[in-house]
C-alpha positions as CSV (number, residue, x, y, z in Angstrom):
1,M,-0.2,0.2,-0.2
2,R,1.1,3.4,-0.7
3,V,0.0,6.5,1.7
4,A,1.2,10.0,0.1
5,I,0.4,13.2,2.2
6,D,1.0,16.4,0.7
7,G,0.6,20.1,1.8
8,P,3.0,22.8,2.2
9,A,5.7,23.6,4.8
10,G,5.0,23.1,8.4
11,V,2.0,21.3,8.4
12,G,2.8,18.5,10.3
13,K,3.6,16.6,7.5
14,S,7.1,14.9,8.7
15,T,5.7,14.1,12.1
16,I,2.5,12.7,11.1
17,A,4.1,10.5,8.3
18,R,6.8,9.3,10.8
19,M,4.0,7.9,13.3
20,I,2.2,6.4,10.9
21,A,4.9,4.8,9.8
22,Q,5.8,3.1,13.4
23,K,2.3,2.4,14.0
24,C,1.7,0.4,10.7
25,G,5.0,-0.8,9.7
26,F,5.5,1.5,7.0
27,Y,8.7,2.4,5.1
28,Y,8.8,6.5,5.9
29,L,9.6,8.6,2.6
30,N,9.9,12.4,2.6
31,S,10.6,13.9,-1.0
32,G,11.6,17.4,0.8
33,S,14.8,15.6,2.3
34,F,16.1,14.9,-0.9
35,Y,15.9,18.6,-2.3
36,R,17.4,19.7,1.1
37,A,20.2,16.9,1.1
38,Y,21.0,18.0,-2.9
39,T,20.8,21.7,-1.9
40,Y,23.5,21.2,1.4
41,N,25.3,19.2,-0.9
42,Q,26.2,22.1,-3.2
43,Q,27.0,24.2,-0.3
44,V,29.2,22.3,1.5
45,R,31.1,21.5,-1.9
46,G,31.2,25.5,-1.9
47,R,29.0,25.6,-5.4
48,S,26.4,27.7,-6.3
49,T,22.6,26.5,-5.7
50,D,22.0,28.7,-8.4
51,D,23.9,26.8,-11.1
52,L,20.8,24.4,-11.3
53,E,22.4,22.0,-13.6
54,D,25.6,21.7,-11.3
55,V,23.3,21.0,-8.6
56,L,21.7,18.1,-10.7
57,E,25.3,16.8,-11.6
58,N,26.5,16.9,-7.9
59,A,23.7,15.1,-6.8
60,K,24.3,12.3,-9.4
61,K,27.7,11.8,-7.6
62,I,26.0,10.9,-4.2
63,K,24.5,8.5,-2.6
64,L,21.5,9.3,-0.7
65,S,19.8,6.7,1.9
66,I,17.3,6.8,4.7
67,K,17.2,4.9,7.8
68,D,15.2,5.4,10.8
69,G,13.5,8.6,9.2
70,A,17.0,10.1,8.7
71,I,18.5,10.9,5.3
72,A,22.3,9.9,5.0
73,I,25.0,11.4,2.3
74,D,26.9,8.4,1.5
75,G,26.1,6.8,4.9
76,Q,26.8,10.0,6.7
77,D,23.8,11.2,8.8
78,V,23.1,15.2,7.9
79,E,19.4,15.0,8.9
80,D,20.3,17.5,11.5
81,K,21.7,20.2,8.7
82,L,18.7,20.1,6.3
83,H,16.4,22.9,8.0
84,T,19.4,25.6,8.4
85,P,18.5,29.0,7.2
86,E,20.8,28.7,4.7
87,V,19.2,25.7,3.1
88,D,15.6,27.0,3.3
89,R,16.6,30.0,1.3
90,A,17.7,27.8,-1.5
91,V,15.6,24.8,-1.6
92,A,12.7,26.6,-3.2
93,K,14.8,27.2,-6.5
94,V,16.0,24.5,-6.5
95,S,13.5,22.1,-6.1
96,T,11.6,24.0,-9.1
97,Y,14.5,22.3,-11.5
98,P,12.3,20.0,-13.9
99,P,15.1,17.2,-14.5
100,L,16.1,17.6,-10.7
101,R,12.4,16.9,-10.0
102,A,12.5,14.2,-12.4
103,Y,15.5,12.4,-11.2
104,V,14.5,12.9,-7.3
105,N,11.0,11.1,-8.6
106,E,12.3,8.3,-10.0
107,Q,14.5,7.3,-6.8
108,L,11.5,7.5,-4.6
109,R,9.2,5.6,-6.7
110,K,12.2,2.8,-6.9
111,V,12.7,2.8,-3.3
112,S,8.9,1.9,-2.7
113,E,8.6,-0.6,-5.2
114,G,6.8,-3.5,-3.9
115,M,6.9,-2.0,-0.4
116,D,4.2,-0.7,1.9
117,V,5.2,3.4,2.3
118,I,3.9,6.5,3.5
119,A,5.7,9.3,1.7
120,E,5.2,13.0,2.2
121,G,6.4,16.3,0.4
122,R,5.0,18.1,-2.2
123,D,3.4,16.8,-5.3
124,I,3.6,13.7,-3.9
125,T,0.1,13.1,-4.6
126,T,-0.4,14.5,-7.6
127,V,2.8,13.5,-9.7
128,V,4.9,11.0,-7.7
129,F,2.6,8.6,-6.9
130,P,-0.9,9.8,-8.1
131,D,-2.1,6.6,-7.8
132,A,-2.0,5.8,-4.1
133,E,-4.4,4.3,-2.5
134,V,-4.9,6.7,0.4
135,K,-3.7,10.4,-0.3
136,C,-4.0,13.2,2.3
137,Y,-3.6,17.1,2.3
138,F,-2.3,18.9,5.1
139,D,-2.7,22.9,5.3
140,A,-2.7,25.2,8.3
141,T,-2.7,29.2,8.4
142,P,1.0,30.5,7.6
143,E,1.5,31.7,11.1
144,V,0.7,28.5,13.2
145,R,3.3,27.0,10.7
146,A,5.8,29.6,11.6
147,R,5.7,29.2,15.0
148,R,6.3,25.6,14.7
149,R,9.0,26.1,12.5
150,L,10.4,28.3,15.2
151,E,9.6,25.6,18.4
152,Q,11.8,23.1,16.1
153,H,14.6,25.6,14.9
154,P,14.6,28.4,17.2
155,E,17.9,29.4,15.8
156,N,16.1,30.2,12.4
157,G,15.7,33.9,13.4
158,S,12.4,36.0,14.5
159,F,9.1,35.0,13.9
160,A,8.5,38.3,11.5
161,S,11.2,36.7,9.2
162,V,10.6,33.0,9.5
163,L,6.6,34.2,8.7
164,Q,7.9,35.9,5.2
165,A,9.9,32.9,4.4
166,I,7.0,30.6,4.6
167,K,4.9,32.8,2.5
168,E,7.5,33.6,-0.4
169,R,8.1,29.5,-0.1
170,D,4.2,28.9,-0.5
171,E,4.2,31.3,-3.7
172,I,7.0,29.6,-5.7
173,D,5.8,26.1,-4.8
174,R,2.0,27.3,-5.7
175,N,3.4,29.0,-9.2
176,K,6.1,26.1,-10.0
177,K,6.1,24.8,-13.8
178,V,6.4,21.4,-13.0
179,G,5.2,19.7,-9.5
180,A,3.1,23.2,-8.2
181,L,1.8,22.3,-4.8
182,K,-2.1,21.8,-5.5
183,Q,-4.9,19.6,-3.6
184,A,-5.5,16.1,-5.5
185,A,-9.1,16.2,-6.3
186,D,-9.1,12.7,-4.4
187,A,-7.2,13.8,-1.5
188,L,-8.8,14.1,2.1
189,Y,-8.2,17.7,3.2
190,I,-7.3,17.9,7.0
191,D,-6.6,21.9,8.1
192,T,-4.3,21.1,11.2
193,S,-3.9,24.2,12.3
194,Y,-5.7,23.6,15.8
195,L,-5.5,20.2,15.6
196,T,-3.4,17.8,17.9
197,I,-1.2,15.6,16.7
198,E,-2.9,12.8,17.9
199,Q,-6.1,13.7,16.1
200,V,-4.8,14.1,12.8
201,C,-3.2,11.1,13.1
202,E,-6.2,9.3,13.7
203,R,-7.7,10.5,10.8
204,V,-5.2,9.5,8.7
205,L,-5.3,6.2,9.8
206,S,-8.8,6.0,9.7
207,A,-8.4,6.9,6.0
208,I,-5.9,3.8,5.7
209,F,-8.2,1.6,7.8
210,A,-11.2,2.0,5.8
211,C,-9.2,1.5,2.3
212,K,-7.9,-1.7,3.7
213,N,-11.2,-2.6,4.3
214,D,-12.2,-1.8,0.9
215,R,-9.8,-3.9,-0.5
216,K,-10.6,-7.2,1.5
């Protein structure tokens, strides 16, 4: 079974996806971590993230793997390095590059073949796994998302700066020529603004169980 969770940054996709993976024994995939890892890789090489062809070429030189929800470059865990202000500022543009998106999507599909997976990220329900048995679209107000981001990464700056960054990221994501952020027609819409993690998790689990029962 494939479960796909879509939506903008800061709506709880990663947290809920990890919980579902643990509860159901699914493999957890985070597409956004791939783009962040390639952005980080470009930066530590001292190369410009504006040179998107170079980003892709360098991406092909490394091996990404996922273990316990953490992403690694050539076997080294870099999860805690993927949400810095530097990566935040550059990843939106990097992820708009169609050849890189195609490369990432190909990897996500290969990793998930023949497995029960829960995948989250932008365009997961519309482009990467349009045939997923369960699709969810999470949403929340920009203000709530900014507060969550600061709680997770207080070093990222002021509330005003984080809020502005989120709004700018949304604008870029919604206007991408390829893989734009949008809700799939058959996705379950969940506004997570004022729901607890447990409440959101319960709604997704209910959708999964309902799907399993329909397939019996």
